[in-house]
C-alpha positions as CSV (number, residue, x, y, z in Angstrom):
1,M,-0.4,-0.1,-0.1
2,A,1.6,2.4,-1.7
3,S,3.2,3.6,-1.9
4,V,3.8,4.0,-2.4
5,S,5.1,6.3,-1.7
6,T,4.6,5.4,-0.9
7,G,8.1,8.1,-2.3
8,I,5.6,9.3,-4.5
9,E,6.4,12.8,-4.1
10,P,8.7,15.1,-5.3
11,S,11.9,15.0,-3.2
12,A,13.1,18.1,-0.9
13,A,16.0,19.1,-4.1
14,L,13.1,19.2,-5.9
15,R,10.7,21.0,-5.3
16,S,12.4,24.4,-5.3
17,H,11.9,24.2,-9.0
18,A,8.4,23.0,-9.1
19,P,6.2,26.3,-10.2
20,R,3.4,25.7,-7.3
21,P,2.1,23.0,-5.3
22,L,-0.2,20.2,-6.7
23,I,-2.8,20.4,-4.2
24,G,-5.4,18.4,-5.6
25,L,-2.6,15.2,-5.7
26,D,-1.7,15.9,-2.0
27,L,-4.8,15.5,-1.4
28,L,-6.0,12.1,-3.3
29,R,-3.0,10.4,-2.2
30,F,-4.1,11.2,1.5
31,G,-7.2,9.9,0.4
32,A,-5.4,6.7,-0.8
33,A,-3.7,6.2,2.3
34,C,-6.8,6.3,4.0
35,L,-8.5,3.9,1.7
36,V,-5.7,1.2,2.6
37,M,-5.9,2.1,6.6
38,L,-9.7,1.4,6.9
39,Y,-8.3,-2.1,4.5
40,H,-6.3,-3.2,7.6
41,L,-7.6,-1.4,10.2
42,A,-11.3,-2.1,9.9
43,C,-11.5,-5.1,7.8
44,T,-8.2,-7.5,8.1
45,A,-7.9,-6.3,11.4
46,W,-11.2,-8.6,12.2
47,M,-11.3,-11.3,9.5
48,V,-7.4,-12.1,8.8
49,P,-6.7,-13.4,11.9
50,S,-3.0,-14.2,10.9
51,S,-2.3,-10.4,9.5
52,E,-0.3,-8.0,11.6
53,A,-3.5,-5.5,12.4
54,A,-5.1,-8.8,13.5
55,T,-1.8,-9.9,16.1
56,L,-1.8,-5.9,16.7
57,L,-5.4,-5.8,18.0
58,G,-5.2,-9.6,20.3
59,S,-9.0,-9.3,20.2
60,P,-11.1,-8.7,16.8
61,I,-13.5,-5.6,16.6
62,P,-15.8,-6.3,13.9
63,F,-16.7,-3.7,11.4
64,P,-19.6,-5.4,9.3
65,A,-21.4,-2.8,8.0
66,L,-17.9,-0.9,6.5
67,L,-17.1,-3.9,4.9
68,P,-18.7,-2.4,1.4
69,V,-15.6,-0.2,1.2
70,S,-13.2,-1.3,3.5
71,S,-13.0,-4.5,2.2
72,E,-12.2,-2.7,-1.2
73,G,-9.3,0.1,0.2
74,W,-6.3,-2.1,-0.9
75,V,-6.5,-0.3,-4.6
76,G,-5.6,2.7,-3.0
77,V,-2.3,0.9,-3.8
78,Q,-2.9,1.3,-7.5
79,M,-4.2,4.6,-6.9
80,F,-0.6,5.4,-5.6
81,F,1.2,4.2,-8.4
82,V,-0.7,6.5,-10.7
83,I,0.0,9.9,-8.4
84,S,3.7,8.1,-8.7
85,G,3.8,8.2,-12.5
86,Y,2.7,11.3,-12.8
87,V,5.1,13.2,-10.2
88,I,8.4,11.4,-10.4
89,A,7.6,12.1,-14.7
90,Y,7.3,15.6,-13.2
91,S,10.4,16.1,-10.9
92,A,12.9,14.2,-12.8
93,S,12.2,16.4,-16.2
94,Q,13.6,19.1,-13.8
95,A,16.3,17.0,-12.3
96,S,20.0,15.4,-13.5
97,A,20.5,11.6,-12.5
98,S,22.7,12.1,-9.6
99,R,20.2,14.7,-8.6
100,F,17.1,12.7,-9.0
101,L,18.9,9.6,-7.4
102,A,20.1,11.8,-4.5
103,G,15.9,12.5,-4.1
104,R,14.5,9.4,-4.4
105,I,17.2,8.1,-1.4
106,L,16.2,11.9,0.4
107,R,12.7,10.9,0.1
108,L,12.4,7.3,0.8
109,M,15.2,5.8,3.7
110,P,14.9,8.5,6.7
111,G,10.9,7.5,6.7
112,V,12.1,3.8,6.0
113,W,14.4,4.0,8.7
114,F,12.6,5.2,12.1
115,C,9.1,3.8,11.1
116,A,10.7,0.3,10.6
117,T,12.7,1.1,13.6
118,V,9.3,2.0,15.5
119,S,7.4,-1.0,14.2
120,F,10.2,-3.3,14.9
121,G,10.5,-2.1,18.5
122,L,6.0,-2.4,19.4
123,A,6.6,-6.2,17.3
124,L,9.2,-7.2,19.8
125,L,6.1,-6.4,22.6
126,F,3.1,-8.0,20.9
127,F,4.2,-10.3,17.9
128,P,4.9,-14.3,19.7
129,E,7.4,-14.8,17.1
130,T,11.1,-14.8,18.4
131,V,13.9,-11.4,18.6
132,W,15.8,-13.1,15.6
133,V,13.1,-13.8,13.4
134,L,11.9,-9.7,14.1
135,F,15.4,-8.6,14.0
136,E,15.8,-10.8,10.3
137,R,12.4,-9.1,9.2
138,Y,14.2,-5.6,10.3
139,V,17.2,-5.7,8.4
140,R,15.1,-6.5,5.6
141,T,13.2,-3.7,5.6
142,L,16.0,-1.4,5.9
143,I,17.6,-2.0,3.4
144,L,14.7,-2.4,1.3
145,F,15.2,-6.1,0.5
146,P,12.5,-6.6,-2.6
147,A,11.3,-10.1,-1.4
148,P,9.3,-11.0,2.1
149,R,9.1,-10.9,4.8
150,W,9.3,-7.2,6.0
151,I,8.5,-5.7,9.5
152,D,5.1,-4.9,8.4
153,G,3.4,-5.9,5.2
154,V,3.1,-2.7,3.7
155,Y,6.6,-2.4,2.8
156,W,5.4,-4.6,-0.9
157,T,5.0,-1.9,-2.5
158,L,8.5,0.0,-2.1
159,G,10.4,-2.3,-3.9
160,I,8.1,-1.8,-7.1
161,E,8.0,1.7,-6.8
162,I,12.1,1.3,-6.9
163,V,11.9,-0.6,-10.1
164,F,10.2,2.6,-11.4
165,Y,12.4,5.0,-10.2
166,G,15.3,2.8,-11.2
167,L,13.9,3.1,-15.1
168,V,13.5,6.8,-14.7
169,Y,17.4,7.3,-13.5
170,L,18.6,4.7,-16.3
171,L,17.2,7.2,-18.7
172,L,18.6,10.5,-16.7
173,C,21.7,8.9,-17.0
174,L,21.8,7.8,-20.8
175,N,20.7,11.3,-21.5
176,R,17.3,9.8,-23.0
177,F,14.9,12.0,-20.8
178,E,12.7,12.5,-23.8
179,R,11.7,8.6,-24.4
180,L,10.5,8.7,-21.0
181,E,6.9,8.1,-22.2
182,P,7.6,5.9,-24.6
183,V,9.2,3.7,-22.6
184,I,6.8,3.4,-20.2
185,L,4.3,2.9,-22.7
186,A,5.4,0.3,-23.6
187,V,6.0,-1.5,-20.0
188,G,2.4,-0.3,-19.7
189,V,1.0,-2.1,-23.2
190,V,2.6,-5.3,-22.1
191,S,1.3,-5.4,-18.8
192,A,-2.0,-4.5,-20.1
193,T,-1.7,-7.2,-22.9
194,A,-0.8,-9.8,-20.2
195,W,-3.7,-8.9,-18.0
196,L,-5.9,-9.0,-21.4
197,L,-4.5,-12.4,-22.2
198,A,-5.3,-13.2,-18.8
199,A,-9.2,-12.0,-19.2
200,A,-9.3,-14.5,-22.3
201,P,-9.8,-18.5,-21.7
202,V,-7.0,-19.2,-23.9
203,W,-4.3,-19.5,-20.7
204,P,-6.0,-20.7,-17.7
205,D,-3.6,-19.2,-14.4
206,L,-2.1,-16.4,-16.2
207,D,-3.2,-14.1,-14.1
208,R,-1.9,-15.8,-11.0
209,I,1.5,-16.0,-13.0
210,I,1.2,-12.4,-13.6
211,S,0.5,-11.3,-9.7
212,T,3.7,-13.6,-8.1
213,R,6.3,-10.9,-6.6
214,I,8.9,-11.2,-9.6
215,A,6.1,-10.1,-12.3
216,K,5.1,-7.4,-9.5
217,L,9.3,-6.6,-9.5
218,L,9.4,-6.8,-13.4
219,L,6.4,-4.3,-13.6
220,L,4.0,-6.8,-15.6
221,T,1.3,-6.1,-13.0
222,H,1.5,-2.6,-12.2
223,G,3.1,-1.3,-14.7
224,C,-0.3,-0.2,-16.9
225,H,-1.1,2.0,-13.5
226,F,2.4,3.6,-13.7
227,A,2.1,4.5,-17.3
228,L,-1.3,6.3,-16.8
229,G,0.5,8.9,-14.9
230,V,3.3,9.2,-17.1
231,L,1.1,9.4,-19.9
232,L,-1.5,12.0,-17.9
233,W,2.1,13.7,-16.8
234,G,2.7,14.2,-21.0
235,A,-0.3,15.9,-22.0
236,V,-0.7,18.3,-19.4
237,R,3.0,18.9,-21.5
238,Q,2.5,18.7,-24.7
239,G,-1.8,18.1,-25.0
240,L,-3.9,15.1,-25.4
241,T,-2.6,13.3,-28.5
242,G,-4.3,10.6,-30.7
243,Y,-1.7,8.3,-29.3
244,R,-1.8,9.4,-25.9
245,L,-5.5,8.7,-26.0
246,T,-5.0,5.4,-27.5
247,G,-1.8,4.9,-25.1
248,L,-4.2,5.8,-21.9
249,A,-7.5,3.5,-23.3
250,V,-5.3,0.3,-23.3
251,C,-3.8,1.3,-20.0
252,L,-7.2,1.9,-18.7
253,T,-8.1,-1.6,-20.0
254,G,-4.9,-2.8,-18.3
255,A,-5.7,-1.5,-15.3
256,F,-9.1,-2.1,-14.6
257,L,-8.5,-5.9,-15.2
258,Q,-5.6,-6.0,-12.9
259,I,-7.7,-4.8,-10.6
260,R,-10.8,-7.4,-11.4
261,Y,-8.2,-9.9,-10.6
262,D,-7.4,-8.4,-7.3
263,A,-10.8,-8.1,-6.2
264,G,-11.4,-11.6,-7.0
265,F,-8.1,-12.6,-4.9
266,V,-9.1,-10.6,-2.2
267,G,-13.1,-11.5,-2.1
268,A,-11.9,-15.2,-2.2
269,S,-9.5,-14.8,0.5
270,L,-12.1,-12.6,3.0
271,D,-14.9,-14.9,1.6
272,L,-16.6,-12.0,0.4
273,D,-18.2,-10.8,-3.3
274,R,-15.7,-10.9,-5.9
275,S,-17.1,-8.4,-7.5
276,P,-15.0,-5.6,-8.8
277,A,-17.7,-2.8,-9.1
278,M,-16.4,-0.9,-5.9
279,P,-13.0,-0.7,-6.5
280,W,-13.8,-0.2,-10.0
281,L,-15.9,3.0,-8.8
282,L,-13.2,4.1,-6.3
283,Y,-10.8,3.9,-8.9
284,A,-12.6,5.4,-11.9
285,V,-13.6,8.7,-9.1
286,F,-10.0,9.0,-8.3
287,L,-8.8,9.0,-12.1
288,L,-11.8,12.0,-12.6
289,L,-10.5,13.8,-9.6
290,F,-6.8,13.6,-10.6
291,C,-7.5,14.9,-13.7
292,L,-9.9,17.4,-12.3
293,S,-6.8,18.5,-10.0
294,I,-4.5,19.0,-12.4
295,R,-7.0,20.9,-14.7
296,V,-7.6,23.4,-11.8
297,N,-4.2,23.4,-9.9
298,A,-3.2,27.0,-11.2
299,A,-6.8,28.5,-9.9
300,L,-6.4,26.2,-6.2
301,S,-3.0,28.0,-5.8
302,E,-3.8,31.1,-6.5
303,A,-7.2,31.1,-4.5
304,L,-6.1,29.3,-1.8
305,P,-2.4,29.7,-0.7
306,G,-2.6,29.1,3.2
307,L,-5.2,26.1,2.4
308,G,-2.7,24.5,-0.1
309,R,0.5,24.7,2.5
310,R,-1.8,22.8,4.6
311,F,-3.1,20.4,2.2
312,R,1.1,20.1,1.3
313,D,2.1,18.9,4.6
314,L,-1.2,16.1,4.9
315,G,0.4,15.4,1.3
316,L,3.8,14.8,2.7
317,A,2.7,12.4,5.7
318,T,1.1,10.2,3.7
319,Y,4.6,8.6,4.3
320,P,5.0,7.6,7.2
321,L,1.1,7.5,7.5
322,Y,1.2,4.3,4.9
323,L,4.3,2.8,6.9
324,L,3.0,3.6,10.1
325,H,-0.9,3.0,10.3
326,T,-1.0,-0.9,10.9
327,F,1.1,-0.3,14.0
328,V,0.2,2.7,15.5
329,G,-3.5,1.8,14.7
330,A,-4.2,-0.8,15.6
331,L,-2.4,-0.6,19.2
332,T,-4.4,2.8,19.7
333,M,-7.6,0.8,19.2
334,R,-6.7,-2.0,21.3
335,F,-6.1,0.5,24.3
336,L,-9.3,2.2,23.5
337,A,-11.2,-0.9,23.4
338,A,-9.6,-2.4,26.6
339,N,-10.9,1.1,27.8
340,G,-14.2,0.6,27.1
341,L,-14.6,2.6,24.4
342,P,-17.1,1.1,21.5
343,P,-15.7,-0.3,18.4
344,A,-16.7,3.2,16.0
345,A,-14.9,5.5,18.5
346,S,-12.0,3.0,19.0
347,L,-11.4,2.8,14.9
348,A,-12.0,6.8,15.0
349,G,-9.4,7.0,17.7
350,G,-6.9,4.2,15.8
351,I,-7.0,6.5,12.6
352,L,-6.5,9.4,14.5
353,V,-3.5,8.8,16.1
354,A,-2.4,7.5,13.7
355,V,-3.0,10.5,11.3
356,A,-1.3,12.3,13.9
357,A,2.0,10.4,14.4
358,S,2.3,10.8,10.2
359,V,2.1,14.5,10.6
360,L,4.8,14.6,13.6
361,V,7.0,11.9,11.8
362,S,6.7,13.9,8.6
363,R,7.0,17.6,10.5
364,R,9.7,16.7,13.1
365,I,11.7,13.9,12.4
366,E,12.4,13.2,8.5
367,P,13.4,16.8,8.0
368,P,16.5,16.2,10.4
369,L,16.9,12.8,9.2
370,R,17.0,14.1,6.0
371,A,19.3,16.6,6.8
372,G,22.0,14.7,8.0
373,L,21.7,11.6,4.8
374,A,21.8,15.0,2.7
375,R,25.0,15.9,4.2
376,A,26.4,12.0,4.5
377,I,25.8,12.1,0.5
378,S,27.2,15.4,-0.4
379,A,30.0,14.5,1.8
380,V,30.9,11.0,-0.1
381,S,30.2,12.9,-3.3
382,A,32.4,15.7,-2.1
383,R,35.1,12.9,-1.5
384,R,34.2,11.3,-5.3
385,R,34.9,14.8,-7.0
386,N,38.4,14.7,-5.3
387,R,39.8,11.6,-6.2
388,E,38.9,11.8,-10.1
389,P,41.8,14.7,-10.9
390,M,44.1,12.6,-9.0
391,S,43.1,9.3,-10.8
392,G,43.0,10.7,-13.5
393,A,46.4,12.4,-13.2
394,L,48.0,9.1,-12.1
395,T,47.3,7.9,-14.9
396,R,48.7,10.0,-17.6
């Protein structure tokens, strides 16, 4: 979930070059994170006993009335991938390869290091696994190891994001950033074609094959979502051409088919309705709001400068919210329920505390960690630059 940012907004090093904040996208990514949080706290926490949220909660707190929406909250991850496609293209268009790489490291790693450490400490107190097992998961999380398990299952999306960043970085290194749109469109078309084939009766079990971890890391599973974001960025920059309309249609078809598979998989796992109608609706509304927010962004920025800054705070808090909500939210619910609060109040309290904690992390914890890491990166870069003239002199 995600975030995915999830590392899905411009780094601090790049934001100074942006003409104006993307107000609507800040709200949309926060909304996507809230959907994922609702899925974990109001669905899997009582319906999936093996989940991290259920383990942390202890005794199940059921929310059957919320299931029509909470059981579909996983679609927030797909929304993150679309936003990532747009915002990373937007950021990289104003950066060199080294600046883009530094920006991604500065955006991802401080949040991972702090949030994973918090989760590890809480897991030691509430998880039944041994210290060694939890420590191994913690280390895998700290280094963003691409394969499970991690200290919290939400980290599964970061490896996928990093692969997408790697493609963008490679194009920057090759001085071929102008090829970003056709390259990512090709990824999206391959992904959409795989889902179209999986939807046909000619290749049984293909949908399961293209949903494996390897397929996800190859962007075969979710490439159509990233491509939608990049194509929308291209349309904003250069206009909505027939080429882009065709690409959007193909990738949108693949995106809906991918969501249909996930809806069936989740529905079967939870013994619920497998219909993709609700996640399709949520995703379609998201895309409409996404396009609308881009179109009216300039007017919103000028009309609501103060409100825009508050929305920006929510956007920046999305990443720690995605990483922390399971542990902080579920344990808050456990504490409130143990003290006699009804289920609805416990859930509301868990959500509010998780949001407050994420705002605190984004405003007070991440900035100094990011500044320290930036100094370390600058020092390493300076030492490397100093060595280059010396090594050149020795070889002459």
